[in-house]
Every structure is written in C-alpha cells, then in structure tokens.
C-alpha positions as CSV (number, residue, x, y, z in Angstrom):
1,X,41.0,23.6,-10.1
2,X,42.4,20.6,-8.6
3,X,39.1,19.1,-7.9
4,X,37.8,19.4,-11.2
5,X,40.9,17.8,-13.0
6,X,40.9,15.1,-10.5
7,X,37.3,14.6,-11.2
8,X,37.9,14.6,-15.1
9,X,40.8,12.5,-14.2
10,X,38.7,9.9,-12.6
11,X,36.4,9.8,-15.7
12,X,39.0,9.4,-17.7
13,X,39.9,6.4,-16.3
14,X,36.6,4.7,-16.4
15,X,35.6,2.6,-19.4
16,X,32.2,2.6,-20.8
17,X,30.4,-1.0,-20.6
18,X,32.4,-1.8,-17.5
19,X,30.5,-2.5,-13.8
20,X,31.6,0.0,-11.0
21,X,31.4,-0.1,-7.2
22,X,29.7,2.8,-6.3
23,X,28.3,4.5,-2.8
24,X,24.7,5.7,-2.2
25,X,24.4,9.0,-1.2
26,X,21.0,10.1,-1.1
27,X,17.9,8.0,-1.6
28,X,15.1,9.8,-3.5
29,X,11.1,8.8,-4.0
30,X,11.5,7.9,-7.5
31,X,15.4,7.8,-8.0
32,X,18.8,6.9,-5.9
33,X,21.9,9.1,-6.3
34,X,25.0,6.9,-6.4
35,X,28.6,7.8,-6.3
36,X,31.1,6.4,-8.2
37,X,34.2,8.3,-7.1
38,X,36.0,11.6,-7.6
39,X,32.5,13.2,-7.1
40,X,31.3,11.6,-10.1
41,X,27.4,10.8,-9.3
42,X,25.0,9.1,-11.5
43,X,21.3,8.8,-11.2
44,X,19.5,4.9,-11.1
45,X,15.9,4.9,-11.7
46,X,13.5,3.5,-8.6
47,X,12.3,1.4,-11.3
48,X,15.6,-0.9,-11.5
49,X,14.8,-1.9,-7.5
50,X,12.5,-4.8,-6.6
51,X,12.2,-3.5,-3.1
52,X,13.6,0.5,-2.8
53,X,13.0,-0.2,1.3
54,X,16.2,-2.1,1.4
55,X,18.7,0.4,0.4
56,X,20.6,2.6,2.8
57,X,22.6,5.9,2.2
58,X,26.4,4.6,2.4
59,X,26.1,1.1,1.5
60,X,27.9,-0.1,-1.7
61,X,26.2,-0.8,-5.1
62,X,27.5,-2.0,-8.4
63,X,26.4,-0.4,-11.3
64,X,27.2,-0.5,-15.4
65,X,28.6,2.4,-16.5
66,X,26.4,3.0,-19.9
67,X,27.9,6.6,-20.5
68,X,30.7,8.8,-19.4
69,X,28.8,11.8,-19.4
70,X,25.2,13.1,-20.9
71,X,24.1,16.5,-21.7
72,X,24.6,17.6,-18.0
73,X,28.2,16.0,-18.0
74,X,27.3,13.4,-15.5
75,X,27.5,9.5,-15.8
76,X,24.9,7.5,-17.1
77,X,24.5,4.4,-14.8
78,X,22.3,1.2,-14.5
79,X,21.9,-1.1,-11.6
80,X,19.7,-3.5,-13.7
81,X,22.0,-3.6,-16.3
82,X,24.8,-4.5,-13.9
83,X,23.1,-7.3,-12.2
84,X,22.2,-8.8,-15.8
85,X,25.8,-8.9,-17.0
86,X,26.8,-10.8,-13.8
87,X,23.7,-13.1,-14.1
88,X,24.1,-13.7,-17.7
89,X,27.1,-16.3,-17.5
90,X,25.1,-17.7,-14.2
91,X,22.1,-18.2,-16.1
92,X,23.7,-19.7,-19.1
93,X,25.3,-22.2,-16.9
94,X,22.6,-23.2,-14.7
95,X,19.4,-22.6,-17.4
96,X,18.8,-24.8,-20.7
97,X,16.0,-25.2,-22.6
98,X,13.1,-26.7,-20.9
99,X,14.1,-25.9,-17.6
100,X,11.5,-24.5,-15.1
101,X,12.6,-20.9,-13.3
102,X,10.8,-17.9,-11.4
103,X,10.9,-14.4,-12.8
104,X,9.0,-11.2,-12.0
105,X,7.2,-9.6,-15.2
106,X,9.1,-6.1,-15.5
107,X,7.4,-4.6,-18.2
108,X,4.9,-4.5,-21.7
109,X,6.3,-4.3,-24.5
110,X,5.0,-4.8,-28.1
111,X,3.7,-8.2,-28.8
112,X,4.8,-9.4,-25.3
113,X,6.4,-8.9,-21.8
114,X,9.7,-8.4,-20.6
115,X,10.7,-11.0,-17.7
116,X,13.5,-10.7,-15.2
117,X,15.2,-14.1,-14.5
118,X,18.4,-12.7,-13.4
119,X,18.7,-11.1,-17.0
120,X,15.7,-9.8,-18.9
121,X,13.9,-12.5,-21.4
122,X,11.0,-12.2,-23.8
123,X,7.7,-13.8,-23.2
124,X,5.7,-13.6,-26.2
125,X,1.2,-12.8,-25.5
126,X,1.0,-16.2,-27.0
127,X,2.7,-17.5,-24.2
128,X,1.2,-15.8,-21.5
129,X,-2.0,-18.0,-21.2
130,X,-3.7,-21.2,-22.8
131,X,-5.8,-18.3,-24.0
132,X,-4.1,-14.8,-25.3
133,X,-5.0,-12.1,-22.5
134,X,-6.3,-8.9,-24.1
135,X,-4.7,-6.5,-20.9
136,X,-0.9,-7.3,-20.2
137,X,-0.8,-4.8,-18.0
138,X,-2.3,-7.1,-15.0
139,X,0.7,-9.2,-15.2
140,X,3.5,-6.5,-14.6
141,X,5.2,-6.6,-11.3
142,X,3.9,-10.4,-10.9
143,X,6.3,-13.3,-10.3
144,X,5.4,-16.6,-11.6
145,X,7.5,-19.7,-12.7
146,X,8.4,-19.8,-16.2
147,X,9.5,-22.4,-18.6
148,X,12.6,-21.7,-20.7
149,X,11.8,-22.2,-24.3
150,X,14.9,-20.9,-26.6
151,X,18.5,-20.1,-25.4
152,X,20.1,-17.4,-28.2
153,X,24.0,-17.1,-27.2
154,X,25.0,-15.1,-30.0
155,X,22.3,-12.5,-29.2
156,X,22.1,-12.7,-25.3
157,X,18.4,-13.1,-25.6
158,X,16.5,-15.8,-23.8
159,X,12.3,-16.7,-24.3
160,X,9.9,-18.2,-21.7
161,X,6.4,-19.5,-21.4
162,X,4.0,-19.4,-18.9
163,X,1.4,-21.1,-20.9
164,X,3.1,-24.4,-21.7
165,X,3.6,-24.6,-17.8
166,X,-0.3,-24.2,-17.5
167,X,-1.1,-26.7,-20.3
168,X,1.5,-29.1,-18.8
169,X,-0.8,-28.5,-15.5
170,X,-3.8,-28.8,-17.1
171,X,-3.1,-31.8,-18.7
172,X,-2.3,-33.5,-15.0
173,X,-5.3,-32.5,-13.7
174,X,-7.6,-33.7,-16.8
175,X,-5.9,-37.1,-16.3
176,X,-6.6,-37.4,-12.7
177,X,-10.1,-35.7,-13.6
178,X,-11.1,-38.6,-16.5
179,X,-10.4,-41.3,-13.8
180,X,-12.0,-40.2,-10.9
181,X,-15.0,-38.9,-12.6
182,X,-18.5,-41.2,-13.4
183,X,-21.4,-40.3,-14.8
184,X,-24.2,-38.9,-12.3
185,X,-21.1,-36.7,-10.6
186,X,-22.0,-33.2,-10.4
187,X,-18.7,-30.6,-10.8
188,X,-18.5,-27.0,-10.9
189,X,-16.7,-25.6,-13.6
190,X,-16.4,-21.9,-15.8
191,X,-18.1,-21.5,-18.9
192,X,-15.3,-21.0,-21.3
193,X,-17.0,-20.4,-24.8
194,X,-20.6,-20.6,-26.1
195,X,-21.8,-21.7,-29.3
196,X,-24.8,-21.7,-31.4
197,X,-25.1,-25.4,-30.4
198,X,-24.1,-25.5,-26.6
199,X,-21.1,-23.9,-24.3
200,X,-17.7,-25.7,-23.6
201,X,-17.5,-25.7,-19.4
202,X,-13.7,-25.9,-17.8
203,X,-13.9,-28.6,-15.2
204,X,-10.5,-27.2,-13.9
205,X,-8.3,-28.8,-16.7
206,X,-10.7,-30.9,-18.7
207,X,-13.3,-29.3,-21.2
208,X,-16.8,-30.7,-21.2
209,X,-19.3,-29.9,-23.8
210,X,-23.0,-28.7,-22.2
211,X,-25.2,-29.3,-25.3
212,X,-28.2,-27.0,-25.9
213,X,-30.7,-30.1,-25.3
214,X,-29.0,-30.3,-21.9
215,X,-28.9,-27.1,-20.7
216,X,-33.0,-26.8,-19.7
217,X,-36.2,-29.0,-19.9
218,X,-37.6,-26.1,-21.7
219,X,-37.3,-25.2,-24.9
220,X,-34.3,-22.6,-25.2
221,X,-33.4,-20.4,-28.6
222,X,-29.8,-20.1,-27.7
223,X,-26.9,-21.0,-25.0
224,X,-26.6,-17.6,-23.9
225,X,-30.2,-17.9,-22.5
226,X,-28.9,-20.3,-20.1
227,X,-25.2,-19.6,-19.3
228,X,-22.8,-16.5,-19.8
229,X,-19.1,-16.7,-20.4
230,X,-17.0,-16.8,-17.3
231,X,-19.9,-17.3,-15.4
232,X,-19.1,-20.4,-12.9
233,X,-21.7,-23.1,-12.6
234,X,-22.7,-26.4,-11.6
235,X,-23.1,-29.2,-14.1
236,X,-23.9,-32.9,-14.2
237,X,-21.5,-35.8,-15.9
238,X,-23.4,-37.5,-18.1
239,X,-21.0,-39.3,-20.4
240,X,-17.3,-39.9,-20.8
241,X,-15.3,-40.9,-23.5
242,X,-12.1,-41.7,-21.7
243,X,-10.1,-42.7,-24.9
244,X,-10.9,-39.4,-26.8
245,X,-10.9,-37.3,-23.3
246,X,-14.7,-36.2,-24.0
247,X,-16.6,-35.4,-21.1
248,X,-20.7,-35.0,-22.0
249,X,-22.3,-32.7,-19.2
250,X,-25.6,-31.5,-18.6
251,X,-27.6,-28.7,-16.4
252,X,-31.4,-29.6,-16.7
253,X,-30.6,-33.2,-15.0
254,X,-29.4,-31.4,-11.8
255,X,-33.7,-30.5,-11.4
256,X,-36.4,-32.8,-11.6
257,X,-38.2,-33.2,-14.9
258,X,-41.4,-31.0,-14.6
259,X,-43.2,-33.3,-17.6
260,X,-43.1,-36.5,-15.6
261,X,-45.1,-34.7,-12.8
262,X,-47.5,-33.5,-15.4
263,X,-47.9,-36.8,-16.7
264,X,-48.6,-38.3,-13.3
C-alpha cells in the first residue's frame, strides 16, 4: 500500500510538459522502457532514436512528459520531444533564415516531409528537388544539407528547402560549363524532357536543346524514336549563346554523314 501511495505521490509531483531524467530499464526490438522514478515506467518508441545500438540498460535518458497517465495508468513520455524542446532555443540562436544546416528526413506527411534539424522542420514537396518527386518515401531516413527559408517564432515552426541548394549548385556548375565548353566538344548528359521538336538534355547544371533535325542523318517522325526520358547519352556541342545561357546540341554529328559517302 505504501509503495502505491509513493508511486501516486511521485506522479502528482510531476508536471506535464516538463523534461525529466529517467533510467533505461529495458530495451526491446521496437521500444525502450524508461523508469522516471517512483516505479513509474514509460515507453519510448524505437523510431525516436537514430541508432538503438547506442542505448544501454542503466543509462540516463531525458524524456518529455506528455501525459501523467494513459488509459492503463502509465506515463506518456517522448525522447524526441525532449530533444526538440532543449534544441529549439539553440536552433533559434544559431540559425537564421538563409543559413545552411544538416538534417535527417524523419517522415512523410501531407504536402511534404518532416526534417529533423534538432527540432522538427517542414519541407514542402516543391522544395525537395528541382523537379517535385513522385515518391517521397525514398527520402525518409536520408541525411542532407538544407537551407532555412522561414522561421516562425510564434508558432515554433521552421520551413527548409533542399531545392534551393541544388539550384545554387547547378547555377555554379552552369557558369563553369559555359566558360569552359566550346563548339565541337562532346559531353555526356541525361535526357530531361522530350517535346515534338526535340529533347532537353541536362549537362550537369546546364540544359541544352537537342533539336530533332540534329538527332539523325535519316528522317525521323518524333524525338522519342532516338532518345528516352532519363536516358544518359553523349552529345556534341554545336552552338553556344553565353549571354542567354543556351546551348545547342547534336547527336548525329557524332557519326559521319552517310550522304557524303554516297556522293563520293
């Protein structure tokens, strides 16, 4: 009876929304059992830890007390929320809009991804890549650099972008390529988009136009007869407009003109 009263008294002294020091008493495949004192045990799901192998029974763990008791009378705790509460002030002090920070994609949500940068931040699907990806699951669990594009102190939320960093990198590569490339050079690139009049090829930062008339020495009805979207091909640089940052590409120029042999 005394033990039950002591346990009840301990819970009464705890405050929801506070950070508590607990002790890991059991590590299970999908969860960790934490004693927060007075024989009060809470469960932390394995998904809240980056690496479960780093945890040890008997070690201390700070957790956030969400609720004093659930339906079964056990406290509801969270390791992740404790880390977020501790990190929020640090993030705000050291981070500002426009700064670069490393983070890990935690989960997929409606309209984008949740990215952990010490606290949870949101990355809209439009800010993931230059072309919005169809499958967001491929990013979950991955670590990237992100650009902080918005911090709302009142709502305590942060919006980040990976796309802006990719575009900045592409811009640097595009400038370097325009300075270095010259007509007659050959480059490898990926077919980015196909239209009725040709295909756009990504030369690692610079998109070049491969016109249908420069695809084959023979007659073709549509560019898709020669190239496929996503395919990596070798092309020749035909013309460069550095002021407008445009490049014309050729595919047939990599082979000799068969009509010249016929004339001979």
